BABAGU-835428 format. One record per residue: residue number from 1; residue in one letter; chain; x negated, y, z negated of N, C-alpha, C, O in turn. Coordinates in Angstrom, 1 decimal, padded with zeros to 4 digits. Example, Ala and Ser with C-alpha at 12.3 -4.5 7.8 and 13.67 -1.06 7.14 Angstrom:
<pts>
i_aa_ch_n_x_n_y_n_z_ca_x_ca_y_ca_z_c_x_c_y_c_z_o_x_o_y_o_z
1_A_A_-013.2_-005.7_-007.8_-012.3_-004.5_-007.8_-013.2_-003.3_-007.8_-014.2_-003.3_-008.5
2_S_A_-012.8_-002.2_-007.1_-013.7_-001.1_-007.1_-012.9_000.0_-007.9_-013.4_001.1_-008.0
</pts>
This chain:
<pts>
i_aa_ch_n_x_n_y_n_z_ca_x_ca_y_ca_z_c_x_c_y_c_z_o_x_o_y_o_z
1_X_A_026.9_000.1_027.1_027.2_-000.7_026.2_026.2_-000.9_024.6_025.1_-001.5_024.9
2_X_A_026.2_-000.7_023.5_024.6_-001.0_022.4_024.8_-002.0_022.2_025.9_-002.6_022.0
3_X_A_023.7_-002.3_022.2_022.6_-003.2_021.2_023.6_-003.7_019.8_024.3_-003.2_018.9
4_X_A_023.0_-004.9_020.0_023.6_-005.2_018.8_022.5_-005.0_017.0_021.3_-005.1_017.1
5_X_A_023.1_-004.7_015.5_021.7_-004.8_015.4_021.6_-005.6_014.1_022.5_-005.5_013.2
6_X_A_021.1_-005.9_014.0_019.8_-007.3_013.6_020.9_-007.6_012.4_021.0_-008.7_011.8
7_X_A_021.7_-006.6_012.0_023.2_-007.2_011.3_024.1_-008.0_011.5_024.8_-008.4_010.6
8_X_A_024.1_-008.2_013.0_025.4_-008.2_013.4_024.8_-009.7_013.7_025.2_-010.8_013.2
9_X_A_023.7_-009.5_014.8_022.8_-010.9_015.0_023.0_-011.8_013.6_023.5_-012.9_013.8
10_X_A_022.5_-011.2_012.0_022.4_-012.4_011.0_024.4_-013.1_010.9_025.0_-014.1_010.9
11_X_A_024.4_-012.4_010.9_026.1_-012.6_011.3_026.3_-013.2_011.7_026.4_-014.3_011.0
12_X_A_026.5_-013.2_013.2_026.8_-013.8_014.0_025.9_-015.7_013.7_026.6_-016.6_013.3
13_X_A_024.1_-016.3_014.0_023.4_-016.5_013.6_024.6_-017.8_012.5_024.8_-018.9_012.8
14_X_A_025.3_-017.1_011.3_025.3_-017.6_010.4_026.5_-018.0_011.0_027.0_-019.0_010.3
15_X_A_027.4_-017.6_012.1_028.7_-018.4_012.2_028.5_-019.0_013.0_029.7_-019.2_013.3
16_X_A_027.7_-020.0_014.2_027.1_-020.5_013.7_026.3_-021.5_013.6_025.9_-022.4_014.2
17_X_A_026.0_-021.0_012.6_024.7_-022.3_011.9_026.1_-022.4_010.8_026.0_-023.5_010.2
18_X_A_027.3_-021.7_010.6_028.5_-023.2_009.7_029.3_-023.7_010.3_030.0_-024.3_009.6
19_X_A_029.7_-023.8_011.8_030.0_-024.1_012.4_029.3_-026.0_012.7_029.9_-027.1_012.7
20_X_A_027.7_-025.7_013.0_027.2_-026.9_013.4_026.7_-027.7_011.6_026.1_-028.6_011.2
21_X_A_027.3_-026.8_011.2_027.5_-027.4_009.0_028.3_-028.3_009.6_027.9_-029.5_009.8
22_X_A_029.4_-027.7_010.0_030.7_-027.9_010.1_031.2_-029.4_010.3_031.7_-030.3_009.6
23_X_A_030.6_-029.0_011.9_030.5_-030.0_013.0_029.3_-031.7_012.0_029.7_-032.8_012.1
24_X_A_028.8_-031.6_011.7_028.0_-032.7_011.0_029.0_-033.1_009.7_029.1_-034.2_009.2
25_X_A_029.5_-032.0_009.3_029.9_-032.9_008.1_031.4_-033.8_008.2_032.0_-034.2_007.2
26_X_A_031.8_-033.9_009.4_032.4_-034.5_010.1_032.3_-035.3_010.2_033.3_-036.0_010.2
27_X_A_030.6_-035.9_010.1_030.7_-037.7_010.3_030.2_-037.7_008.9_029.0_-037.9_009.0
28_X_A_030.5_-037.5_007.7_029.7_-037.5_006.5_027.9_-036.8_006.4_027.2_-037.4_005.6
29_X_A_027.6_-036.3_006.8_026.5_-035.8_006.6_026.6_-034.3_006.4_027.6_-033.6_006.6
30_X_A_025.2_-033.8_005.8_025.3_-032.8_004.8_024.1_-031.7_005.7_023.4_-032.3_006.5
31_X_A_023.9_-030.5_005.7_022.8_-029.7_006.2_022.9_-028.3_005.8_023.9_-027.6_006.0
32_X_A_021.2_-027.8_005.2_021.3_-027.2_004.3_020.3_-026.1_005.4_020.3_-026.2_006.6
33_X_A_019.8_-025.2_004.8_019.2_-023.8_005.2_018.7_-023.2_004.8_018.6_-023.9_003.8
34_X_A_018.0_-022.1_004.5_017.2_-021.5_003.3_017.3_-020.4_004.0_017.7_-020.3_005.1
35_X_A_016.8_-019.3_003.2_017.3_-018.0_003.9_016.1_-017.2_005.4_016.0_-016.3_006.2
36_X_A_015.7_-018.6_004.7_013.9_-017.3_005.2_014.1_-018.6_006.9_013.2_-018.5_007.7
37_X_A_015.2_-019.7_007.2_015.3_-020.4_007.8_015.8_-019.8_009.1_015.2_-019.8_010.2
38_X_A_017.3_-019.1_008.5_017.6_-017.7_009.3_017.4_-016.9_009.8_017.5_-016.8_011.0
39_X_A_016.7_-015.4_008.7_015.6_-014.8_009.0_015.3_-015.3_009.9_016.1_-015.1_010.8
40_X_A_014.0_-016.3_010.6_013.1_-016.7_011.9_014.0_-017.6_013.0_013.4_-018.4_013.7
41_X_A_014.6_-017.6_013.0_016.6_-017.9_013.9_016.3_-017.0_015.1_016.0_-017.1_016.3
42_X_A_016.6_-015.9_013.7_017.1_-014.7_014.0_016.3_-013.6_014.7_016.7_-012.6_015.3
43_X_A_015.2_-013.8_014.4_014.0_-012.4_014.9_013.2_-013.3_016.3_012.4_-012.9_017.2
44_X_A_013.5_-014.3_016.2_012.8_-015.0_017.6_013.7_-015.4_018.2_013.2_-016.0_019.2
45_X_A_014.9_-015.4_018.2_015.9_-015.6_018.3_016.6_-014.4_019.3_016.9_-014.8_020.4
46_X_A_016.7_-013.6_019.1_017.5_-012.7_019.3_016.6_-011.7_020.4_015.5_-011.1_020.2
47_X_A_017.6_-011.7_021.9_016.0_-010.8_022.5_017.6_-009.8_023.2_018.6_-010.1_023.8
48_X_A_017.1_-008.6_022.8_017.9_-007.5_023.1_019.3_-007.8_024.7_020.5_-007.6_024.9
49_X_A_018.1_-008.2_025.6_018.7_-007.7_027.4_019.9_-008.7_027.1_021.1_-008.5_027.0
50_X_A_019.3_-009.8_026.9_020.4_-011.0_027.4_021.4_-011.3_025.9_022.5_-011.9_025.8
51_X_A_020.7_-010.6_024.9_022.0_-010.7_023.9_022.0_-012.1_023.4_021.1_-013.0_023.5
52_X_A_023.2_-012.3_022.8_023.9_-013.1_021.7_023.6_-015.0_021.9_023.2_-016.0_021.4
53_X_A_024.6_-014.3_023.7_024.2_-015.8_024.7_022.6_-016.6_023.9_022.6_-017.6_023.1
54_X_A_021.9_-016.0_024.2_020.6_-016.3_023.9_020.1_-016.9_022.8_019.7_-018.0_022.9
55_X_A_020.2_-016.2_021.5_020.4_-016.7_020.2_021.0_-018.3_020.4_020.3_-019.3_020.0
56_X_A_022.3_-018.7_021.1_022.6_-019.8_020.2_021.7_-020.5_021.3_020.6_-020.1_021.1
57_X_A_021.8_-021.0_021.9_021.0_-021.6_023.5_019.5_-021.2_022.5_018.6_-021.8_023.2
58_X_A_018.8_-020.4_021.1_017.8_-020.8_020.9_018.4_-021.2_019.5_017.9_-022.3_019.2
59_X_A_019.1_-020.7_018.6_019.8_-021.6_017.5_019.8_-023.5_018.4_019.0_-024.4_018.0
60_X_A_020.4_-023.6_019.0_020.7_-025.4_019.7_019.5_-026.1_019.5_019.4_-027.1_018.8
61_X_A_017.9_-025.2_020.6_017.3_-025.6_020.5_016.5_-025.7_019.4_015.3_-025.7_019.6
62_X_A_016.9_-025.6_018.3_015.4_-025.4_017.2_016.4_-025.6_016.1_015.9_-025.1_015.0
63_X_A_017.9_-026.2_016.1_018.2_-026.9_015.4_018.8_-028.2_016.1_018.5_-029.4_016.0
64_X_A_019.6_-027.6_016.7_020.8_-029.3_016.6_019.9_-030.4_017.3_019.6_-031.5_016.8
65_X_A_019.3_-029.6_018.9_018.7_-030.9_019.0_018.0_-032.0_018.3_018.3_-033.2_018.5
66_X_A_016.9_-031.7_017.0_016.5_-031.4_016.6_017.4_-032.6_015.7_017.1_-033.8_015.6
67_X_A_018.4_-031.9_015.2_018.5_-032.7_014.2_019.6_-034.3_015.3_019.4_-035.4_015.1
68_X_A_020.5_-033.9_016.0_020.0_-035.1_016.6_019.4_-036.4_017.7_019.8_-037.4_018.3
69_X_A_017.8_-035.2_017.5_017.0_-036.6_017.7_017.1_-037.6_016.4_017.0_-038.8_016.6
70_X_A_017.3_-036.8_014.7_016.4_-036.8_014.0_018.1_-037.6_013.5_018.1_-037.4_012.3
71_X_A_018.9_-038.2_013.8_020.8_-038.0_013.7_020.5_-039.4_012.5_021.0_-039.4_011.4
72_X_A_019.6_-040.4_012.9_019.4_-042.3_012.4_019.0_-042.0_010.9_019.8_-042.3_010.0
73_X_A_018.0_-041.4_010.7_016.8_-041.0_009.6_017.2_-040.1_008.5_016.4_-039.4_007.9
74_X_A_018.8_-040.0_008.2_019.0_-039.4_006.8_020.3_-038.7_007.4_020.3_-038.4_008.6
75_X_A_021.6_-038.5_006.4_022.8_-037.4_005.7_022.5_-036.6_005.6_023.1_-035.6_006.1
76_X_A_021.1_-036.4_004.6_021.0_-034.6_004.5_019.8_-034.6_005.5_019.1_-035.5_005.9
77_X_A_019.8_-032.9_005.7_018.9_-031.8_006.9_018.9_-030.6_006.1_019.6_-029.8_005.5
78_X_A_017.6_-030.9_006.4_017.3_-029.8_005.3_016.7_-028.2_006.0_015.6_-028.5_005.5
79_X_A_016.5_-027.5_006.4_015.7_-026.8_007.6_015.4_-025.7_006.9_016.1_-024.9_006.5
80_X_A_014.2_-025.9_006.8_013.9_-024.6_006.5_011.9_-023.5_007.4_011.6_-023.3_008.6
81_X_A_011.5_-023.4_006.7_010.5_-022.4_007.6_008.8_-023.2_007.3_008.5_-023.3_006.1
82_X_A_008.3_-023.4_007.9_006.4_-023.7_007.8_006.0_-023.4_008.2_006.7_-023.4_009.2
83_X_A_004.8_-022.3_008.6_003.7_-021.8_009.8_004.5_-021.0_010.5_004.4_-021.0_011.8
84_X_A_005.1_-020.4_010.1_006.5_-019.9_010.7_007.0_-020.4_012.3_006.8_-020.2_013.5
85_X_A_007.8_-021.4_011.3_008.0_-022.4_012.8_009.1_-023.5_012.2_008.6_-024.4_011.4
86_X_A_010.8_-023.5_012.6_011.1_-024.0_011.6_011.6_-024.7_011.7_012.2_-024.8_012.7
87_X_A_011.5_-026.1_010.3_011.1_-027.0_010.2_013.0_-028.0_009.9_014.1_-028.2_009.5
88_X_A_012.2_-028.2_010.2_014.1_-030.2_009.4_013.5_-031.5_009.1_012.9_-032.3_009.7
89_X_A_013.8_-031.4_007.9_013.7_-032.5_007.0_014.0_-032.8_007.3_014.0_-032.3_008.4
90_X_A_015.0_-034.4_007.4_016.4_-036.0_007.4_015.8_-036.1_006.4_014.7_-035.7_006.3
91_X_A_016.8_-037.0_004.7_017.0_-037.1_003.7_017.9_-037.8_003.9_018.9_-037.6_004.6
92_X_A_017.4_-039.2_002.7_018.4_-040.4_003.2_020.0_-039.9_002.5_021.1_-040.3_002.8
93_X_A_019.7_-038.9_001.6_021.5_-038.4_001.1_021.3_-036.9_000.7_020.1_-036.6_000.7
94_X_A_022.0_-036.2_000.5_022.3_-034.8_000.4_021.5_-034.7_-001.5_021.8_-035.6_-002.3
95_X_A_020.7_-033.6_-002.1_020.1_-033.7_-002.8_021.2_-033.0_-004.0_021.8_-031.9_-003.8
96_X_A_021.2_-033.7_-005.2_022.7_-034.0_-005.8_022.8_-031.9_-006.3_021.9_-031.1_-006.2
97_X_A_023.5_-031.8_-006.5_023.3_-030.0_-007.0_024.0_-030.7_-008.7_024.7_-031.7_-009.1
98_X_A_023.3_-029.4_-009.5_022.5_-029.2_-010.8_024.6_-029.6_-011.8_025.7_-029.6_-011.3
99_X_A_024.4_-029.8_-012.7_025.5_-030.0_-013.7_025.9_-028.4_-013.6_026.9_-028.0_-014.3
</pts>
């Protein structure tokens, strides 16, 4: 068996985060994640020994659970990095897109 490459792990993380995003959109809420947050999740969440399952668990701990805890605080969840930690900010509504 060959361990996953970093681009493969990043692709898996992106797919899983997209699944989370679509799920919360079903409730009329939105999520935006910075590239830095994705990189941090991939770097900290992938373990060659345990594979992608550990990555999924890590994303759940760092993204899904905090969103759940802040669910009533806003309709837009901004996921970023601060001091080498994934941060989630719940805002009242999605930031309007430029025209």
